[in-house]
Structure formats: C-alpha cells, structure tokens
Chimera marker file (.cmm) of the C-alpha trace (Angstrom):
<marker_set name="trace">
<marker id="1" x="31.496" y="0.921" z="9.482" r="1" g="1" b="0" radius="0.5"/>
<marker id="2" x="30.413" y="2.876" z="6.435" r="1" g="1" b="0" radius="0.5"/>
<marker id="3" x="27.546" y="5.356" z="6.418" r="1" g="1" b="0" radius="0.5"/>
<marker id="4" x="25.492" y="3.047" z="4.143" r="1" g="1" b="0" radius="0.5"/>
<marker id="5" x="25.976" y="0.070" z="6.469" r="1" g="1" b="0" radius="0.5"/>
<marker id="6" x="25.073" y="2.205" z="9.483" r="1" g="1" b="0" radius="0.5"/>
<marker id="7" x="21.894" y="3.426" z="7.782" r="1" g="1" b="0" radius="0.5"/>
<marker id="8" x="20.955" y="-0.150" z="6.830" r="1" g="1" b="0" radius="0.5"/>
<marker id="9" x="21.444" y="-1.384" z="10.394" r="1" g="1" b="0" radius="0.5"/>
<marker id="10" x="19.476" y="1.590" z="11.684" r="1" g="1" b="0" radius="0.5"/>
<marker id="11" x="16.474" y="1.009" z="9.399" r="1" g="1" b="0" radius="0.5"/>
<marker id="12" x="16.379" y="-2.716" z="10.146" r="1" g="1" b="0" radius="0.5"/>
<marker id="13" x="16.670" y="-2.037" z="13.890" r="1" g="1" b="0" radius="0.5"/>
<marker id="14" x="13.915" y="0.572" z="13.641" r="1" g="1" b="0" radius="0.5"/>
<marker id="15" x="11.642" y="-1.873" z="11.810" r="1" g="1" b="0" radius="0.5"/>
<marker id="16" x="12.296" y="-4.558" z="14.436" r="1" g="1" b="0" radius="0.5"/>
<marker id="17" x="11.485" y="-2.095" z="17.219" r="1" g="1" b="0" radius="0.5"/>
<marker id="18" x="8.245" y="-1.090" z="15.528" r="1" g="1" b="0" radius="0.5"/>
<marker id="19" x="7.371" y="-4.744" z="14.940" r="1" g="1" b="0" radius="0.5"/>
<marker id="20" x="7.814" y="-5.408" z="18.669" r="1" g="1" b="0" radius="0.5"/>
<marker id="21" x="5.645" y="-2.402" z="19.520" r="1" g="1" b="0" radius="0.5"/>
<marker id="22" x="2.885" y="-3.697" z="17.224" r="1" g="1" b="0" radius="0.5"/>
<marker id="23" x="3.071" y="-7.124" z="18.861" r="1" g="1" b="0" radius="0.5"/>
<marker id="24" x="2.995" y="-5.559" z="22.346" r="1" g="1" b="0" radius="0.5"/>
<marker id="25" x="-0.065" y="-3.487" z="21.440" r="1" g="1" b="0" radius="0.5"/>
<marker id="26" x="-1.835" y="-6.543" z="20.055" r="1" g="1" b="0" radius="0.5"/>
<marker id="27" x="-1.096" y="-8.485" z="23.251" r="1" g="1" b="0" radius="0.5"/>
<marker id="28" x="-2.257" y="-5.632" z="25.476" r="1" g="1" b="0" radius="0.5"/>
<marker id="29" x="-5.493" y="-5.236" z="23.499" r="1" g="1" b="0" radius="0.5"/>
<marker id="30" x="-6.144" y="-8.972" z="23.715" r="1" g="1" b="0" radius="0.5"/>
<marker id="31" x="-5.697" y="-8.935" z="27.508" r="1" g="1" b="0" radius="0.5"/>
<marker id="32" x="-8.550" y="-6.650" z="28.371" r="1" g="1" b="0" radius="0.5"/>
<marker id="33" x="-10.376" y="-3.410" z="28.955" r="1" g="1" b="0" radius="0.5"/>
<marker id="34" x="-7.931" y="-1.476" z="31.118" r="1" g="1" b="0" radius="0.5"/>
<marker id="35" x="-6.397" y="1.879" z="30.304" r="1" g="1" b="0" radius="0.5"/>
<marker id="36" x="-3.349" y="0.174" z="28.756" r="1" g="1" b="0" radius="0.5"/>
<marker id="37" x="-5.532" y="-1.630" z="26.227" r="1" g="1" b="0" radius="0.5"/>
<marker id="38" x="-7.182" y="1.636" z="25.258" r="1" g="1" b="0" radius="0.5"/>
<marker id="39" x="-3.798" y="3.329" z="24.875" r="1" g="1" b="0" radius="0.5"/>
<marker id="40" x="-2.518" y="0.378" z="22.838" r="1" g="1" b="0" radius="0.5"/>
<marker id="41" x="-5.562" y="0.559" z="20.571" r="1" g="1" b="0" radius="0.5"/>
<marker id="42" x="-4.886" y="4.245" z="19.955" r="1" g="1" b="0" radius="0.5"/>
<marker id="43" x="-1.160" y="3.726" z="19.309" r="1" g="1" b="0" radius="0.5"/>
<marker id="44" x="-1.425" y="0.618" z="17.140" r="1" g="1" b="0" radius="0.5"/>
<marker id="45" x="-2.303" y="2.452" z="13.873" r="1" g="1" b="0" radius="0.5"/>
<marker id="46" x="0.632" y="4.819" z="14.433" r="1" g="1" b="0" radius="0.5"/>
<marker id="47" x="3.065" y="1.935" z="14.874" r="1" g="1" b="0" radius="0.5"/>
<marker id="48" x="1.620" y="0.131" z="11.854" r="1" g="1" b="0" radius="0.5"/>
<marker id="49" x="1.919" y="3.202" z="9.629" r="1" g="1" b="0" radius="0.5"/>
<marker id="50" x="5.494" y="3.853" z="10.707" r="1" g="1" b="0" radius="0.5"/>
<marker id="51" x="6.413" y="0.172" z="10.252" r="1" g="1" b="0" radius="0.5"/>
<marker id="52" x="4.997" y="0.271" z="6.724" r="1" g="1" b="0" radius="0.5"/>
<marker id="53" x="6.900" y="3.480" z="5.939" r="1" g="1" b="0" radius="0.5"/>
<marker id="54" x="10.199" y="2.013" z="7.146" r="1" g="1" b="0" radius="0.5"/>
<marker id="55" x="9.657" y="-1.329" z="5.401" r="1" g="1" b="0" radius="0.5"/>
<marker id="56" x="8.851" y="0.365" z="2.100" r="1" g="1" b="0" radius="0.5"/>
<marker id="57" x="12.200" y="2.179" z="2.303" r="1" g="1" b="0" radius="0.5"/>
<marker id="58" x="14.148" y="-1.067" z="2.748" r="1" g="1" b="0" radius="0.5"/>
<marker id="59" x="16.195" y="-2.448" z="-0.088" r="1" g="1" b="0" radius="0.5"/>
<marker id="60" x="16.294" y="-6.173" z="-0.887" r="1" g="1" b="0" radius="0.5"/>
<marker id="61" x="19.275" y="-6.807" z="1.401" r="1" g="1" b="0" radius="0.5"/>
<marker id="62" x="17.638" y="-4.968" z="4.292" r="1" g="1" b="0" radius="0.5"/>
<marker id="63" x="14.323" y="-6.729" z="3.724" r="1" g="1" b="0" radius="0.5"/>
<marker id="64" x="16.163" y="-10.055" z="3.841" r="1" g="1" b="0" radius="0.5"/>
<marker id="65" x="17.882" y="-9.041" z="7.105" r="1" g="1" b="0" radius="0.5"/>
<marker id="66" x="14.542" y="-8.047" z="8.613" r="1" g="1" b="0" radius="0.5"/>
<marker id="67" x="12.848" y="-11.258" z="7.468" r="1" g="1" b="0" radius="0.5"/>
<marker id="68" x="15.714" y="-13.299" z="8.905" r="1" g="1" b="0" radius="0.5"/>
<marker id="69" x="15.543" y="-11.438" z="12.217" r="1" g="1" b="0" radius="0.5"/>
<marker id="70" x="11.774" y="-11.864" z="12.476" r="1" g="1" b="0" radius="0.5"/>
<marker id="71" x="12.012" y="-15.522" z="11.495" r="1" g="1" b="0" radius="0.5"/>
<marker id="72" x="14.582" y="-15.935" z="14.290" r="1" g="1" b="0" radius="0.5"/>
<marker id="73" x="12.030" y="-14.588" z="16.755" r="1" g="1" b="0" radius="0.5"/>
<marker id="74" x="9.891" y="-17.671" z="16.206" r="1" g="1" b="0" radius="0.5"/>
<marker id="75" x="7.433" y="-16.006" z="13.846" r="1" g="1" b="0" radius="0.5"/>
<marker id="76" x="6.434" y="-17.581" z="10.523" r="1" g="1" b="0" radius="0.5"/>
<marker id="77" x="8.087" y="-16.005" z="7.495" r="1" g="1" b="0" radius="0.5"/>
<marker id="78" x="5.990" y="-13.991" z="5.034" r="1" g="1" b="0" radius="0.5"/>
<marker id="79" x="6.815" y="-11.140" z="2.693" r="1" g="1" b="0" radius="0.5"/>
<marker id="80" x="7.473" y="-8.133" z="4.874" r="1" g="1" b="0" radius="0.5"/>
<marker id="81" x="6.398" y="-5.517" z="2.334" r="1" g="1" b="0" radius="0.5"/>
<marker id="82" x="3.120" y="-7.206" z="1.442" r="1" g="1" b="0" radius="0.5"/>
<marker id="83" x="2.064" y="-7.455" z="5.079" r="1" g="1" b="0" radius="0.5"/>
<marker id="84" x="3.357" y="-4.182" z="6.474" r="1" g="1" b="0" radius="0.5"/>
<marker id="85" x="-0.039" y="-2.520" z="6.664" r="1" g="1" b="0" radius="0.5"/>
<marker id="86" x="-1.974" y="-5.236" z="8.428" r="1" g="1" b="0" radius="0.5"/>
<marker id="87" x="-1.753" y="-5.840" z="12.162" r="1" g="1" b="0" radius="0.5"/>
<marker id="88" x="-2.269" y="-9.582" z="12.120" r="1" g="1" b="0" radius="0.5"/>
<marker id="89" x="0.076" y="-9.966" z="9.154" r="1" g="1" b="0" radius="0.5"/>
<marker id="90" x="2.684" y="-7.605" z="10.597" r="1" g="1" b="0" radius="0.5"/>
<marker id="91" x="2.987" y="-9.856" z="13.626" r="1" g="1" b="0" radius="0.5"/>
<marker id="92" x="3.799" y="-12.755" z="11.343" r="1" g="1" b="0" radius="0.5"/>
<marker id="93" x="5.992" y="-10.814" z="8.931" r="1" g="1" b="0" radius="0.5"/>
<link id1="1" id2="2" r="1" g="1" b="0" radius="0.2"/>
<link id1="2" id2="3" r="1" g="1" b="0" radius="0.2"/>
<link id1="3" id2="4" r="1" g="1" b="0" radius="0.2"/>
<link id1="4" id2="5" r="1" g="1" b="0" radius="0.2"/>
<link id1="5" id2="6" r="1" g="1" b="0" radius="0.2"/>
<link id1="6" id2="7" r="1" g="1" b="0" radius="0.2"/>
<link id1="7" id2="8" r="1" g="1" b="0" radius="0.2"/>
<link id1="8" id2="9" r="1" g="1" b="0" radius="0.2"/>
<link id1="9" id2="10" r="1" g="1" b="0" radius="0.2"/>
<link id1="10" id2="11" r="1" g="1" b="0" radius="0.2"/>
<link id1="11" id2="12" r="1" g="1" b="0" radius="0.2"/>
<link id1="12" id2="13" r="1" g="1" b="0" radius="0.2"/>
<link id1="13" id2="14" r="1" g="1" b="0" radius="0.2"/>
<link id1="14" id2="15" r="1" g="1" b="0" radius="0.2"/>
<link id1="15" id2="16" r="1" g="1" b="0" radius="0.2"/>
<link id1="16" id2="17" r="1" g="1" b="0" radius="0.2"/>
<link id1="17" id2="18" r="1" g="1" b="0" radius="0.2"/>
<link id1="18" id2="19" r="1" g="1" b="0" radius="0.2"/>
<link id1="19" id2="20" r="1" g="1" b="0" radius="0.2"/>
<link id1="20" id2="21" r="1" g="1" b="0" radius="0.2"/>
<link id1="21" id2="22" r="1" g="1" b="0" radius="0.2"/>
<link id1="22" id2="23" r="1" g="1" b="0" radius="0.2"/>
<link id1="23" id2="24" r="1" g="1" b="0" radius="0.2"/>
<link id1="24" id2="25" r="1" g="1" b="0" radius="0.2"/>
<link id1="25" id2="26" r="1" g="1" b="0" radius="0.2"/>
<link id1="26" id2="27" r="1" g="1" b="0" radius="0.2"/>
<link id1="27" id2="28" r="1" g="1" b="0" radius="0.2"/>
<link id1="28" id2="29" r="1" g="1" b="0" radius="0.2"/>
<link id1="29" id2="30" r="1" g="1" b="0" radius="0.2"/>
<link id1="30" id2="31" r="1" g="1" b="0" radius="0.2"/>
<link id1="31" id2="32" r="1" g="1" b="0" radius="0.2"/>
<link id1="32" id2="33" r="1" g="1" b="0" radius="0.2"/>
<link id1="33" id2="34" r="1" g="1" b="0" radius="0.2"/>
<link id1="34" id2="35" r="1" g="1" b="0" radius="0.2"/>
<link id1="35" id2="36" r="1" g="1" b="0" radius="0.2"/>
<link id1="36" id2="37" r="1" g="1" b="0" radius="0.2"/>
<link id1="37" id2="38" r="1" g="1" b="0" radius="0.2"/>
<link id1="38" id2="39" r="1" g="1" b="0" radius="0.2"/>
<link id1="39" id2="40" r="1" g="1" b="0" radius="0.2"/>
<link id1="40" id2="41" r="1" g="1" b="0" radius="0.2"/>
<link id1="41" id2="42" r="1" g="1" b="0" radius="0.2"/>
<link id1="42" id2="43" r="1" g="1" b="0" radius="0.2"/>
<link id1="43" id2="44" r="1" g="1" b="0" radius="0.2"/>
<link id1="44" id2="45" r="1" g="1" b="0" radius="0.2"/>
<link id1="45" id2="46" r="1" g="1" b="0" radius="0.2"/>
<link id1="46" id2="47" r="1" g="1" b="0" radius="0.2"/>
<link id1="47" id2="48" r="1" g="1" b="0" radius="0.2"/>
<link id1="48" id2="49" r="1" g="1" b="0" radius="0.2"/>
<link id1="49" id2="50" r="1" g="1" b="0" radius="0.2"/>
<link id1="50" id2="51" r="1" g="1" b="0" radius="0.2"/>
<link id1="51" id2="52" r="1" g="1" b="0" radius="0.2"/>
<link id1="52" id2="53" r="1" g="1" b="0" radius="0.2"/>
<link id1="53" id2="54" r="1" g="1" b="0" radius="0.2"/>
<link id1="54" id2="55" r="1" g="1" b="0" radius="0.2"/>
<link id1="55" id2="56" r="1" g="1" b="0" radius="0.2"/>
<link id1="56" id2="57" r="1" g="1" b="0" radius="0.2"/>
<link id1="57" id2="58" r="1" g="1" b="0" radius="0.2"/>
<link id1="58" id2="59" r="1" g="1" b="0" radius="0.2"/>
<link id1="59" id2="60" r="1" g="1" b="0" radius="0.2"/>
<link id1="60" id2="61" r="1" g="1" b="0" radius="0.2"/>
<link id1="61" id2="62" r="1" g="1" b="0" radius="0.2"/>
<link id1="62" id2="63" r="1" g="1" b="0" radius="0.2"/>
<link id1="63" id2="64" r="1" g="1" b="0" radius="0.2"/>
<link id1="64" id2="65" r="1" g="1" b="0" radius="0.2"/>
<link id1="65" id2="66" r="1" g="1" b="0" radius="0.2"/>
<link id1="66" id2="67" r="1" g="1" b="0" radius="0.2"/>
<link id1="67" id2="68" r="1" g="1" b="0" radius="0.2"/>
<link id1="68" id2="69" r="1" g="1" b="0" radius="0.2"/>
<link id1="69" id2="70" r="1" g="1" b="0" radius="0.2"/>
<link id1="70" id2="71" r="1" g="1" b="0" radius="0.2"/>
<link id1="71" id2="72" r="1" g="1" b="0" radius="0.2"/>
<link id1="72" id2="73" r="1" g="1" b="0" radius="0.2"/>
<link id1="73" id2="74" r="1" g="1" b="0" radius="0.2"/>
<link id1="74" id2="75" r="1" g="1" b="0" radius="0.2"/>
<link id1="75" id2="76" r="1" g="1" b="0" radius="0.2"/>
<link id1="76" id2="77" r="1" g="1" b="0" radius="0.2"/>
<link id1="77" id2="78" r="1" g="1" b="0" radius="0.2"/>
<link id1="78" id2="79" r="1" g="1" b="0" radius="0.2"/>
<link id1="79" id2="80" r="1" g="1" b="0" radius="0.2"/>
<link id1="80" id2="81" r="1" g="1" b="0" radius="0.2"/>
<link id1="81" id2="82" r="1" g="1" b="0" radius="0.2"/>
<link id1="82" id2="83" r="1" g="1" b="0" radius="0.2"/>
<link id1="83" id2="84" r="1" g="1" b="0" radius="0.2"/>
<link id1="84" id2="85" r="1" g="1" b="0" radius="0.2"/>
<link id1="85" id2="86" r="1" g="1" b="0" radius="0.2"/>
<link id1="86" id2="87" r="1" g="1" b="0" radius="0.2"/>
<link id1="87" id2="88" r="1" g="1" b="0" radius="0.2"/>
<link id1="88" id2="89" r="1" g="1" b="0" radius="0.2"/>
<link id1="89" id2="90" r="1" g="1" b="0" radius="0.2"/>
<link id1="90" id2="91" r="1" g="1" b="0" radius="0.2"/>
<link id1="91" id2="92" r="1" g="1" b="0" radius="0.2"/>
<link id1="92" id2="93" r="1" g="1" b="0" radius="0.2"/>
</marker_set>
C-alpha cells in the first residue's frame, strides 16, 4: 500500500468514526437528561468541528468513498462537504 493510499484510507476512516460519534451524541441527547446526555451535548460541537475539518481536507475520490460508506450505513446521500457543519445534516451526510 502506498503512503497516499494509506493517508486516504485513514482520513476516510477518521471521518466515518467522527460521523458515528456525532450520531451517538445525537441519540444520547434525544434519550434524556442524564449525565451522558449532558456530556454528549458538550462533546457534539467538538465532533462536528473535527468532522468538518477532516471532510474539507478530502479530495473528490475520498469524498466519494465517504459518501458511499455512509450511504451503505442506511443513511440518505447528501453532499458531505455542504453538510459537514450541521448536526442534523451530518447524520444524513
């Protein structure tokens, strides 16, 4: 595997991980008023900002890989870069 391919896989994997963290925070917040919901509410902006940073670094091929991976997770497909900064949109990226 070349360094470029490894970096591409790494950025896409990082974006997917952040996407999952955003979704988990949203679910935890929706469940209720326990300490986990408060923690999730505090962490959500951090995950969103990092997701946006990673997505903005992706090239067209990487963005396509990410969109394909997220589409495979049962989520509707939207432009990843246009929705990176919005929680409700990031879940459906």
